[in-house]
PDB file of N, CA, C and O in Angstrom:
ATOM      1  N   MET A   1     -10.690   8.544   5.098  1.00  0.00           N
ATOM      2  CA  MET A   1      -9.993   7.351   5.530  1.00  0.00           C
ATOM      3  C   MET A   1      -8.481   7.520   5.403  1.00  0.00           C
ATOM      4  O   MET A   1      -7.747   7.239   6.351  1.00  0.00           O
ATOM      5  N   MET A   2      -8.011   7.972   4.253  1.00  0.00           N
ATOM      6  CA  MET A   2      -6.574   8.117   4.046  1.00  0.00           C
ATOM      7  C   MET A   2      -6.152   9.543   4.371  1.00  0.00           C
ATOM      8  O   MET A   2      -6.767  10.503   3.908  1.00  0.00           O
ATOM      9  N   ASP A   3      -5.106   9.672   5.166  1.00  0.00           N
ATOM     10  CA  ASP A   3      -4.558  10.986   5.487  1.00  0.00           C
ATOM     11  C   ASP A   3      -3.489  11.339   4.464  1.00  0.00           C
ATOM     12  O   ASP A   3      -2.530  10.596   4.257  1.00  0.00           O
ATOM     13  N   TYR A   4      -3.677  12.490   3.830  1.00  0.00           N
ATOM     14  CA  TYR A   4      -2.660  12.988   2.896  1.00  0.00           C
ATOM     15  C   TYR A   4      -1.514  13.506   3.760  1.00  0.00           C
ATOM     16  O   TYR A   4      -1.750  14.352   4.622  1.00  0.00           O
ATOM     17  N   PRO A   5      -0.286  13.034   3.563  1.00  0.00           N
ATOM     18  CA  PRO A   5       0.828  13.530   4.384  1.00  0.00           C
ATOM     19  C   PRO A   5       0.924  15.051   4.283  1.00  0.00           C
ATOM     20  O   PRO A   5       1.026  15.588   3.179  1.00  0.00           O
ATOM     21  N   PRO A   6       0.892  15.752   5.417  1.00  0.00           N
ATOM     22  CA  PRO A   6       0.846  17.223   5.404  1.00  0.00           C
ATOM     23  C   PRO A   6       1.938  17.893   4.570  1.00  0.00           C
ATOM     24  O   PRO A   6       1.659  18.854   3.854  1.00  0.00           O
ATOM     25  N   LYS A   7       3.171  17.402   4.652  1.00  0.00           N
ATOM     26  CA  LYS A   7       4.258  18.023   3.876  1.00  0.00           C
ATOM     27  C   LYS A   7       4.025  17.862   2.377  1.00  0.00           C
ATOM     28  O   LYS A   7       4.314  18.770   1.598  1.00  0.00           O
ATOM     29  N   MET A   8       3.508  16.718   1.982  1.00  0.00           N
ATOM     30  CA  MET A   8       3.253  16.475   0.567  1.00  0.00           C
ATOM     31  C   MET A   8       2.056  17.300   0.088  1.00  0.00           C
ATOM     32  O   MET A   8       2.055  17.797  -1.038  1.00  0.00           O
ATOM     33  N   LEU A   9       1.050  17.443   0.932  1.00  0.00           N
ATOM     34  CA  LEU A   9      -0.109  18.256   0.598  1.00  0.00           C
ATOM     35  C   LEU A   9       0.288  19.718   0.432  1.00  0.00           C
ATOM     36  O   LEU A   9      -0.148  20.380  -0.509  1.00  0.00           O
ATOM     37  N   ALA A  10       1.117  20.222   1.348  1.00  0.00           N
ATOM     38  CA  ALA A  10       1.561  21.618   1.286  1.00  0.00           C
ATOM     39  C   ALA A  10       2.332  21.897  -0.003  1.00  0.00           C
ATOM     40  O   ALA A  10       2.270  23.004  -0.539  1.00  0.00           O
ATOM     41  N   LYS A  11       3.056  20.897  -0.498  1.00  0.00           N
ATOM     42  CA  LYS A  11       3.827  21.048  -1.736  1.00  0.00           C
ATOM     43  C   LYS A  11       2.982  20.738  -2.975  1.00  0.00           C
ATOM     44  O   LYS A  11       3.426  20.961  -4.102  1.00  0.00           O
ATOM     45  N   GLY A  12       1.761  20.222  -2.766  1.00  0.00           N
ATOM     46  CA  GLY A  12       0.915  19.845  -3.887  1.00  0.00           C
ATOM     47  C   GLY A  12       1.419  18.620  -4.625  1.00  0.00           C
ATOM     48  O   GLY A  12       1.134  18.440  -5.809  1.00  0.00           O
ATOM     49  N   MET A  13       2.167  17.778  -3.929  1.00  0.00           N
ATOM     50  CA  MET A  13       2.769  16.602  -4.562  1.00  0.00           C
ATOM     51  C   MET A  13       1.806  15.421  -4.597  1.00  0.00           C
ATOM     52  O   MET A  13       1.220  15.071  -3.572  1.00  0.00           O
ATOM     53  N   PRO A  14       1.637  14.805  -5.763  1.00  0.00           N
ATOM     54  CA  PRO A  14       0.838  13.587  -5.842  1.00  0.00           C
ATOM     55  C   PRO A  14       1.692  12.375  -5.478  1.00  0.00           C
ATOM     56  O   PRO A  14       2.917  12.467  -5.400  1.00  0.00           O
ATOM     57  N   GLY A  15       1.043  11.262  -5.260  1.00  0.00           N
ATOM     58  CA  GLY A  15       1.763  10.029  -4.966  1.00  0.00           C
ATOM     59  C   GLY A  15       0.900   8.816  -5.233  1.00  0.00           C
ATOM     60  O   GLY A  15      -0.321   8.863  -5.083  1.00  0.00           O
ATOM     61  N   VAL A  16       1.541   7.726  -5.632  1.00  0.00           N
ATOM     62  CA  VAL A  16       0.861   6.461  -5.863  1.00  0.00           C
ATOM     63  C   VAL A  16       1.566   5.401  -5.031  1.00  0.00           C
ATOM     64  O   VAL A  16       2.790   5.281  -5.067  1.00  0.00           O
ATOM     65  N   VAL A  17       0.779   4.632  -4.281  1.00  0.00           N
ATOM     66  CA  VAL A  17       1.356   3.598  -3.419  1.00  0.00           C
ATOM     67  C   VAL A  17       0.664   2.268  -3.717  1.00  0.00           C
ATOM     68  O   VAL A  17      -0.555   2.150  -3.593  1.00  0.00           O
ATOM     69  N   ASN A  18       1.451   1.279  -4.107  1.00  0.00           N
ATOM     70  CA  ASN A  18       0.967  -0.079  -4.337  1.00  0.00           C
ATOM     71  C   ASN A  18       1.291  -0.865  -3.068  1.00  0.00           C
ATOM     72  O   ASN A  18       2.460  -1.065  -2.741  1.00  0.00           O
ATOM     73  N   VAL A  19       0.276  -1.300  -2.368  1.00  0.00           N
ATOM     74  CA  VAL A  19       0.468  -1.876  -1.033  1.00  0.00           C
ATOM     75  C   VAL A  19      -0.146  -3.273  -0.945  1.00  0.00           C
ATOM     76  O   VAL A  19      -1.143  -3.578  -1.600  1.00  0.00           O
ATOM     77  N   ARG A  20       0.473  -4.099  -0.125  1.00  0.00           N
ATOM     78  CA  ARG A  20      -0.036  -5.455   0.140  1.00  0.00           C
ATOM     79  C   ARG A  20      -0.163  -5.623   1.646  1.00  0.00           C
ATOM     80  O   ARG A  20       0.798  -5.429   2.390  1.00  0.00           O
ATOM     81  N   LEU A  21      -1.367  -5.988   2.087  1.00  0.00           N
ATOM     82  CA  LEU A  21      -1.602  -6.257   3.503  1.00  0.00           C
ATOM     83  C   LEU A  21      -1.630  -7.764   3.724  1.00  0.00           C
ATOM     84  O   LEU A  21      -2.293  -8.495   2.988  1.00  0.00           O
ATOM     85  N   ALA A  22      -0.917  -8.216   4.724  1.00  0.00           N
ATOM     86  CA  ALA A  22      -0.993  -9.616   5.142  1.00  0.00           C
ATOM     87  C   ALA A  22      -2.168  -9.724   6.101  1.00  0.00           C
ATOM     88  O   ALA A  22      -2.290  -8.933   7.036  1.00  0.00           O
ATOM     89  N   ILE A  23      -3.033 -10.707   5.867  1.00  0.00           N
ATOM     90  CA  ILE A  23      -4.216 -10.912   6.689  1.00  0.00           C
ATOM     91  C   ILE A  23      -4.078 -12.270   7.373  1.00  0.00           C
ATOM     92  O   ILE A  23      -3.878 -13.284   6.705  1.00  0.00           O
ATOM     93  N   ASP A  24      -4.184 -12.291   8.699  1.00  0.00           N
ATOM     94  CA  ASP A  24      -4.023 -13.567   9.407  1.00  0.00           C
ATOM     95  C   ASP A  24      -5.309 -14.385   9.378  1.00  0.00           C
ATOM     96  O   ASP A  24      -6.325 -13.938   8.845  1.00  0.00           O
ATOM     97  N   GLU A  25      -5.260 -15.578   9.948  1.00  0.00           N
ATOM     98  CA  GLU A  25      -6.402 -16.495   9.898  1.00  0.00           C
ATOM     99  C   GLU A  25      -7.600 -16.025  10.713  1.00  0.00           C
ATOM    100  O   GLU A  25      -8.670 -16.629  10.629  1.00  0.00           O
ATOM    101  N   ARG A  26      -7.448 -14.956  11.502  1.00  0.00           N
ATOM    102  CA  ARG A  26      -8.576 -14.374  12.232  1.00  0.00           C
ATOM    103  C   ARG A  26      -9.167 -13.173  11.498  1.00  0.00           C
ATOM    104  O   ARG A  26     -10.169 -12.605  11.932  1.00  0.00           O
ATOM    105  N   GLY A  27      -8.540 -12.787  10.378  1.00  0.00           N
ATOM    106  CA  GLY A  27      -9.013 -11.641   9.608  1.00  0.00           C
ATOM    107  C   GLY A  27      -8.357 -10.332  10.014  1.00  0.00           C
ATOM    108  O   GLY A  27      -8.755  -9.267   9.542  1.00  0.00           O
ATOM    109  N   ASN A  28      -7.358 -10.398  10.883  1.00  0.00           N
ATOM    110  CA  ASN A  28      -6.647  -9.199  11.325  1.00  0.00           C
ATOM    111  C   ASN A  28      -5.495  -8.867  10.384  1.00  0.00           C
ATOM    112  O   ASN A  28      -4.879  -9.766   9.811  1.00  0.00           O
ATOM    113  N   VAL A  29      -5.205  -7.579  10.224  1.00  0.00           N
ATOM    114  CA  VAL A  29      -4.057  -7.167   9.426  1.00  0.00           C
ATOM    115  C   VAL A  29      -2.798  -7.510  10.218  1.00  0.00           C
ATOM    116  O   VAL A  29      -2.606  -7.041  11.340  1.00  0.00           O
ATOM    117  N   ALA A  30      -1.944  -8.339   9.614  1.00  0.00           N
ATOM    118  CA  ALA A  30      -0.736  -8.804  10.286  1.00  0.00           C
ATOM    119  C   ALA A  30       0.519  -8.097   9.796  1.00  0.00           C
ATOM    120  O   ALA A  30       1.586  -8.249  10.391  1.00  0.00           O
ATOM    121  N   GLY A  31       0.406  -7.330   8.723  1.00  0.00           N
ATOM    122  CA  GLY A  31       1.569  -6.622   8.201  1.00  0.00           C
ATOM    123  C   GLY A  31       1.220  -5.844   6.953  1.00  0.00           C
ATOM    124  O   GLY A  31       0.176  -6.054   6.335  1.00  0.00           O
ATOM    125  N   CYS A  32       2.108  -4.947   6.598  1.00  0.00           N
ATOM    126  CA  CYS A  32       1.914  -4.096   5.433  1.00  0.00           C
ATOM    127  C   CYS A  32       3.245  -3.982   4.714  1.00  0.00           C
ATOM    128  O   CYS A  32       4.276  -3.730   5.338  1.00  0.00           O
ATOM    129  N   SER A  33       3.223  -4.167   3.401  1.00  0.00           N
ATOM    130  CA  SER A  33       4.449  -3.988   2.628  1.00  0.00           C
ATOM    131  C   SER A  33       4.143  -3.214   1.357  1.00  0.00           C
ATOM    132  O   SER A  33       3.072  -3.351   0.767  1.00  0.00           O
ATOM    133  N   ILE A  34       5.093  -2.412   0.956  1.00  0.00           N
ATOM    134  CA  ILE A  34       4.978  -1.637  -0.270  1.00  0.00           C
ATOM    135  C   ILE A  34       5.483  -2.516  -1.406  1.00  0.00           C
ATOM    136  O   ILE A  34       6.601  -3.029  -1.355  1.00  0.00           O
ATOM    137  N   GLN A  35       4.656  -2.685  -2.430  1.00  0.00           N
ATOM    138  CA  GLN A  35       5.001  -3.580  -3.529  1.00  0.00           C
ATOM    139  C   GLN A  35       5.963  -2.948  -4.527  1.00  0.00           C
ATOM    140  O   GLN A  35       6.921  -3.592  -4.956  1.00  0.00           O
ATOM    141  N   MET A  36       5.722  -1.715  -4.895  1.00  0.00           N
ATOM    142  CA  MET A  36       6.599  -1.011  -5.828  1.00  0.00           C
ATOM    143  C   MET A  36       6.750   0.416  -5.328  1.00  0.00           C
ATOM    144  O   MET A  36       5.789   1.184  -5.366  1.00  0.00           O
ATOM    145  N   PRO A  37       7.925   0.784  -4.864  1.00  0.00           N
ATOM    146  CA  PRO A  37       8.105   2.161  -4.384  1.00  0.00           C
ATOM    147  C   PRO A  37       7.986   3.150  -5.537  1.00  0.00           C
ATOM    148  O   PRO A  37       8.896   3.283  -6.355  1.00  0.00           O
ATOM    149  N   LEU A  38       6.851   3.840  -5.589  1.00  0.00           N
ATOM    150  CA  LEU A  38       6.592   4.803  -6.657  1.00  0.00           C
ATOM    151  C   LEU A  38       6.465   6.225  -6.135  1.00  0.00           C
ATOM    152  O   LEU A  38       6.337   7.166  -6.918  1.00  0.00           O
ATOM    153  N   ALA A  39       6.499   6.386  -4.823  1.00  0.00           N
ATOM    154  CA  ALA A  39       6.215   7.698  -4.241  1.00  0.00           C
ATOM    155  C   ALA A  39       7.208   8.014  -3.126  1.00  0.00           C
ATOM    156  O   ALA A  39       8.020   7.178  -2.730  1.00  0.00           O
ATOM    157  N   ASP A  40       7.118   9.212  -2.648  1.00  0.00           N
ATOM    158  CA  ASP A  40       7.910   9.632  -1.490  1.00  0.00           C
ATOM    159  C   ASP A  40       7.593   8.717  -0.313  1.00  0.00           C
ATOM    160  O   ASP A  40       6.439   8.321  -0.146  1.00  0.00           O
ATOM    161  N   PRO A  41       8.582   8.370   0.507  1.00  0.00           N
ATOM    162  CA  PRO A  41       8.335   7.497   1.667  1.00  0.00           C
ATOM    163  C   PRO A  41       7.247   7.998   2.617  1.00  0.00           C
ATOM    164  O   PRO A  41       6.644   7.199   3.333  1.00  0.00           O
ATOM    165  N   ALA A  42       6.988   9.298   2.635  1.00  0.00           N
ATOM    166  CA  ALA A  42       5.927   9.835   3.494  1.00  0.00           C
ATOM    167  C   ALA A  42       4.575   9.260   3.092  1.00  0.00           C
ATOM    168  O   ALA A  42       3.741   8.989   3.956  1.00  0.00           O
ATOM    169  N   PHE A  43       4.346   9.071   1.802  1.00  0.00           N
ATOM    170  CA  PHE A  43       3.100   8.470   1.334  1.00  0.00           C
ATOM    171  C   PHE A  43       3.010   7.013   1.777  1.00  0.00           C
ATOM    172  O   PHE A  43       1.953   6.554   2.209  1.00  0.00           O
ATOM    173  N   GLU A  44       4.110   6.295   1.671  1.00  0.00           N
ATOM    174  CA  GLU A  44       4.129   4.882   2.032  1.00  0.00           C
ATOM    175  C   GLU A  44       3.817   4.686   3.514  1.00  0.00           C
ATOM    176  O   GLU A  44       3.009   3.830   3.877  1.00  0.00           O
ATOM    177  N   LYS A  45       4.455   5.475   4.356  1.00  0.00           N
ATOM    178  CA  LYS A  45       4.241   5.358   5.802  1.00  0.00           C
ATOM    179  C   LYS A  45       2.791   5.671   6.156  1.00  0.00           C
ATOM    180  O   LYS A  45       2.170   4.951   6.937  1.00  0.00           O
ATOM    181  N   SER A  46       2.257   6.735   5.587  1.00  0.00           N
ATOM    182  CA  SER A  46       0.878   7.142   5.855  1.00  0.00           C
ATOM    183  C   SER A  46      -0.100   6.073   5.390  1.00  0.00           C
ATOM    184  O   SER A  46      -1.056   5.753   6.097  1.00  0.00           O
ATOM    185  N   THR A  47       0.133   5.522   4.211  1.00  0.00           N
ATOM    186  CA  THR A  47      -0.769   4.519   3.653  1.00  0.00           C
ATOM    187  C   THR A  47      -0.823   3.279   4.529  1.00  0.00           C
ATOM    188  O   THR A  47      -1.911   2.806   4.857  1.00  0.00           O
ATOM    189  N   CYS A  48       0.318   2.748   4.911  1.00  0.00           N
ATOM    190  CA  CYS A  48       0.336   1.548   5.760  1.00  0.00           C
ATOM    191  C   CYS A  48      -0.351   1.809   7.095  1.00  0.00           C
ATOM    192  O   CYS A  48      -1.157   0.995   7.545  1.00  0.00           O
ATOM    193  N   ALA A  49      -0.048   2.914   7.719  1.00  0.00           N
ATOM    194  CA  ALA A  49      -0.652   3.221   9.017  1.00  0.00           C
ATOM    195  C   ALA A  49      -2.170   3.343   8.904  1.00  0.00           C
ATOM    196  O   ALA A  49      -2.901   2.787   9.724  1.00  0.00           O
ATOM    197  N   ASP A  50      -2.643   4.067   7.894  1.00  0.00           N
ATOM    198  CA  ASP A  50      -4.085   4.277   7.733  1.00  0.00           C
ATOM    199  C   ASP A  50      -4.822   2.981   7.406  1.00  0.00           C
ATOM    200  O   ASP A  50      -5.859   2.692   8.002  1.00  0.00           O
ATOM    201  N   LEU A  51      -4.299   2.210   6.475  1.00  0.00           N
ATOM    202  CA  LEU A  51      -4.975   0.976   6.079  1.00  0.00           C
ATOM    203  C   LEU A  51      -5.014  -0.050   7.205  1.00  0.00           C
ATOM    204  O   LEU A  51      -6.019  -0.735   7.392  1.00  0.00           O
ATOM    205  N   GLN A  52      -3.932  -0.154   7.945  1.00  0.00           N
ATOM    206  CA  GLN A  52      -3.883  -1.138   9.028  1.00  0.00           C
ATOM    207  C   GLN A  52      -4.910  -0.859  10.110  1.00  0.00           C
ATOM    208  O   GLN A  52      -5.382  -1.785  10.769  1.00  0.00           O
ATOM    209  N   HIS A  53      -5.259   0.398  10.300  1.00  0.00           N
ATOM    210  CA  HIS A  53      -6.199   0.750  11.357  1.00  0.00           C
ATOM    211  C   HIS A  53      -7.633   0.957  10.871  1.00  0.00           C
ATOM    212  O   HIS A  53      -8.562   0.977  11.678  1.00  0.00           O
ATOM    213  N   ALA A  54      -7.820   1.109   9.566  1.00  0.00           N
ATOM    214  CA  ALA A  54      -9.146   1.451   9.055  1.00  0.00           C
ATOM    215  C   ALA A  54      -9.926   0.270   8.491  1.00  0.00           C
ATOM    216  O   ALA A  54     -11.151   0.336   8.385  1.00  0.00           O
ATOM    217  N   LEU A  55      -9.246  -0.790   8.135  1.00  0.00           N
ATOM    218  CA  LEU A  55      -9.926  -1.887   7.435  1.00  0.00           C
ATOM    219  C   LEU A  55     -10.165  -3.094   8.327  1.00  0.00           C
ATOM    220  O   LEU A  55      -9.387  -3.388   9.234  1.00  0.00           O
ATOM    221  N   GLU A  56     -11.257  -3.781   8.045  1.00  0.00           N
ATOM    222  CA  GLU A  56     -11.573  -5.036   8.722  1.00  0.00           C
ATOM    223  C   GLU A  56     -11.792  -6.099   7.654  1.00  0.00           C
ATOM    224  O   GLU A  56     -12.353  -5.814   6.596  1.00  0.00           O
ATOM    225  N   PHE A  57     -11.362  -7.298   7.923  1.00  0.00           N
ATOM    226  CA  PHE A  57     -11.478  -8.378   6.955  1.00  0.00           C
ATOM    227  C   PHE A  57     -12.113  -9.607   7.583  1.00  0.00           C
ATOM    228  O   PHE A  57     -11.949  -9.871   8.774  1.00  0.00           O
ATOM    229  N   GLU A  58     -12.835 -10.347   6.767  1.00  0.00           N
ATOM    230  CA  GLU A  58     -13.272 -11.683   7.140  1.00  0.00           C
ATOM    231  C   GLU A  58     -12.115 -12.596   6.768  1.00  0.00           C
ATOM    232  O   GLU A  58     -11.470 -12.370   5.744  1.00  0.00           O
ATOM    233  N   PRO A  59     -11.831 -13.619   7.565  1.00  0.00           N
ATOM    234  CA  PRO A  59     -10.718 -14.496   7.196  1.00  0.00           C
ATOM    235  C   PRO A  59     -11.015 -15.248   5.895  1.00  0.00           C
ATOM    236  O   PRO A  59     -12.159 -15.589   5.595  1.00  0.00           O
ATOM    237  N   ALA A  60      -9.954 -15.491   5.144  1.00  0.00           N
ATOM    238  CA  ALA A  60     -10.081 -16.340   3.960  1.00  0.00           C
ATOM    239  C   ALA A  60     -10.296 -17.775   4.444  1.00  0.00           C
ATOM    240  O   ALA A  60      -9.897 -18.136   5.552  1.00  0.00           O
ATOM    241  N   LEU A  61     -10.926 -18.574   3.606  1.00  0.00           N
ATOM    242  CA  LEU A  61     -11.196 -19.962   3.977  1.00  0.00           C
ATOM    243  C   LEU A  61     -10.552 -20.902   2.964  1.00  0.00           C
ATOM    244  O   LEU A  61     -10.533 -20.624   1.765  1.00  0.00           O
ATOM    245  N   ASP A  62     -10.027 -22.015   3.463  1.00  0.00           N
ATOM    246  CA  ASP A  62      -9.485 -23.018   2.549  1.00  0.00           C
ATOM    247  C   ASP A  62     -10.622 -23.865   1.991  1.00  0.00           C
ATOM    248  O   ASP A  62     -11.789 -23.586   2.264  1.00  0.00           O
ATOM    249  N   GLN A  63     -10.301 -24.880   1.226  1.00  0.00           N
ATOM    250  CA  GLN A  63     -11.329 -25.698   0.571  1.00  0.00           C
ATOM    251  C   GLN A  63     -12.206 -26.460   1.548  1.00  0.00           C
ATOM    252  O   GLN A  63     -13.284 -26.930   1.183  1.00  0.00           O
ATOM    253  N   ASN A  64     -11.743 -26.586   2.804  1.00  0.00           N
ATOM    254  CA  ASN A  64     -12.530 -27.271   3.831  1.00  0.00           C
ATOM    255  C   ASN A  64     -13.286 -26.301   4.734  1.00  0.00           C
ATOM    256  O   ASN A  64     -13.923 -26.712   5.704  1.00  0.00           O
ATOM    257  N   GLY A  65     -13.208 -25.009   4.407  1.00  0.00           N
ATOM    258  CA  GLY A  65     -13.899 -24.000   5.209  1.00  0.00           C
ATOM    259  C   GLY A  65     -13.133 -23.556   6.437  1.00  0.00           C
ATOM    260  O   GLY A  65     -13.683 -22.863   7.294  1.00  0.00           O
ATOM    261  N   LYS A  66     -11.861 -23.949   6.536  1.00  0.00           N
ATOM    262  CA  LYS A  66     -11.019 -23.566   7.683  1.00  0.00           C
ATOM    263  C   LYS A  66     -10.358 -22.211   7.402  1.00  0.00           C
ATOM    264  O   LYS A  66      -9.825 -22.003   6.312  1.00  0.00           O
ATOM    265  N   PRO A  67     -10.386 -21.284   8.379  1.00  0.00           N
ATOM    266  CA  PRO A  67      -9.738 -19.980   8.182  1.00  0.00           C
ATOM    267  C   PRO A  67      -8.234 -20.135   7.937  1.00  0.00           C
ATOM    268  O   PRO A  67      -7.559 -20.926   8.597  1.00  0.00           O
ATOM    269  N   VAL A  68      -7.728 -19.361   6.975  1.00  0.00           N
ATOM    270  CA  VAL A  68      -6.308 -19.381   6.629  1.00  0.00           C
ATOM    271  C   VAL A  68      -5.805 -17.954   6.437  1.00  0.00           C
ATOM    272  O   VAL A  68      -6.585 -17.034   6.189  1.00  0.00           O
ATOM    273  N   ALA A  69      -4.502 -17.787   6.554  1.00  0.00           N
ATOM    274  CA  ALA A  69      -3.875 -16.496   6.283  1.00  0.00           C
ATOM    275  C   ALA A  69      -3.966 -16.208   4.790  1.00  0.00           C
ATOM    276  O   ALA A  69      -3.985 -17.126   3.970  1.00  0.00           O
ATOM    277  N   SER A  70      -4.023 -14.931   4.449  1.00  0.00           N
ATOM    278  CA  SER A  70      -4.113 -14.526   3.051  1.00  0.00           C
ATOM    279  C   SER A  70      -3.490 -13.139   2.901  1.00  0.00           C
ATOM    280  O   SER A  70      -2.751 -12.681   3.772  1.00  0.00           O
ATOM    281  N   TYR A  71      -3.796 -12.486   1.798  1.00  0.00           N
ATOM    282  CA  TYR A  71      -3.314 -11.123   1.592  1.00  0.00           C
ATOM    283  C   TYR A  71      -4.329 -10.333   0.782  1.00  0.00           C
ATOM    284  O   TYR A  71      -5.223 -10.904   0.157  1.00  0.00           O
ATOM    285  N   TRP A  72      -4.179  -9.010   0.801  1.00  0.00           N
ATOM    286  CA  TRP A  72      -5.035  -8.091   0.063  1.00  0.00           C
ATOM    287  C   TRP A  72      -4.140  -7.033  -0.556  1.00  0.00           C
ATOM    288  O   TRP A  72      -3.280  -6.476   0.126  1.00  0.00           O
ATOM    289  N   VAL A  73      -4.326  -6.751  -1.823  1.00  0.00           N
ATOM    290  CA  VAL A  73      -3.495  -5.789  -2.547  1.00  0.00           C
ATOM    291  C   VAL A  73      -4.376  -4.657  -3.057  1.00  0.00           C
ATOM    292  O   VAL A  73      -5.493  -4.876  -3.526  1.00  0.00           O
ATOM    293  N   THR A  74      -3.844  -3.433  -2.954  1.00  0.00           N
ATOM    294  CA  THR A  74      -4.563  -2.276  -3.497  1.00  0.00           C
ATOM    295  C   THR A  74      -3.567  -1.210  -3.955  1.00  0.00           C
ATOM    296  O   THR A  74      -2.383  -1.250  -3.620  1.00  0.00           O
ATOM    297  N   LEU A  75      -4.071  -0.284  -4.709  1.00  0.00           N
ATOM    298  CA  LEU A  75      -3.294   0.866  -5.172  1.00  0.00           C
ATOM    299  C   LEU A  75      -3.957   2.113  -4.610  1.00  0.00           C
ATOM    300  O   LEU A  75      -5.156   2.320  -4.796  1.00  0.00           O
ATOM    301  N   VAL A  76      -3.185   2.941  -3.925  1.00  0.00           N
ATOM    302  CA  VAL A  76      -3.705   4.182  -3.350  1.00  0.00           C
ATOM    303  C   VAL A  76      -3.114   5.344  -4.148  1.00  0.00           C
ATOM    304  O   VAL A  76      -1.897   5.454  -4.295  1.00  0.00           O
ATOM    305  N   ASP A  77      -3.977   6.194  -4.653  1.00  0.00           N
ATOM    306  CA  ASP A  77      -3.577   7.305  -5.501  1.00  0.00           C
ATOM    307  C   ASP A  77      -3.869   8.614  -4.764  1.00  0.00           C
ATOM    308  O   ASP A  77      -5.029   8.971  -4.559  1.00  0.00           O
ATOM    309  N   PHE A  78      -2.821   9.320  -4.373  1.00  0.00           N
ATOM    310  CA  PHE A  78      -2.958  10.617  -3.706  1.00  0.00           C
ATOM    311  C   PHE A  78      -2.879  11.704  -4.775  1.00  0.00           C
ATOM    312  O   PHE A  78      -1.933  11.750  -5.561  1.00  0.00           O
ATOM    313  N   ARG A  79      -3.889  12.579  -4.791  1.00  0.00           N
ATOM    314  CA  ARG A  79      -3.907  13.686  -5.757  1.00  0.00           C
ATOM    315  C   ARG A  79      -4.434  14.945  -5.088  1.00  0.00           C
ATOM    316  O   ARG A  79      -5.290  14.901  -4.205  1.00  0.00           O
ATOM    317  N   VAL A  80      -3.900  16.047  -5.536  1.00  0.00           N
ATOM    318  CA  VAL A  80      -4.411  17.341  -5.106  1.00  0.00           C
ATOM    319  C   VAL A  80      -5.197  17.898  -6.287  1.00  0.00           C
ATOM    320  O   VAL A  80      -4.633  18.159  -7.350  1.00  0.00           O
ATOM    321  N   ASP A  81      -6.484  18.076  -6.096  1.00  0.00           N
ATOM    322  CA  ASP A  81      -7.335  18.583  -7.188  1.00  0.00           C
ATOM    323  C   ASP A  81      -7.452  20.073  -7.144  1.00  0.00           C
ATOM    324  O   ASP A  81      -8.128  20.665  -7.986  1.00  0.00           O
TER     325      ASP A  81
END
C-alpha cells in the first residue's frame, strides 16, 4: 500500500510521518496534512499521495444520523529491515 520513496530506500533512511486526512460528508478524502514534520519531505509527499488513493471511508454521522465531515489520524513508520 505505501510506497517507500526510492531515494530514501536507496539510502536506507527510515522515516515517521504523522498524518491527518480530512474526510468529507460523503466519505471521500478531502485533504491531507502532516501533523508533525518528523521526516524528510519525500516521506510526507509519498504518504499523502498513497493514503489519499488507497483508503475508503464511510462518512461519519452526527447524533441524528446525518453524514458529516470528519478526520482520520495515523502514524506511518517507514523502516528498512
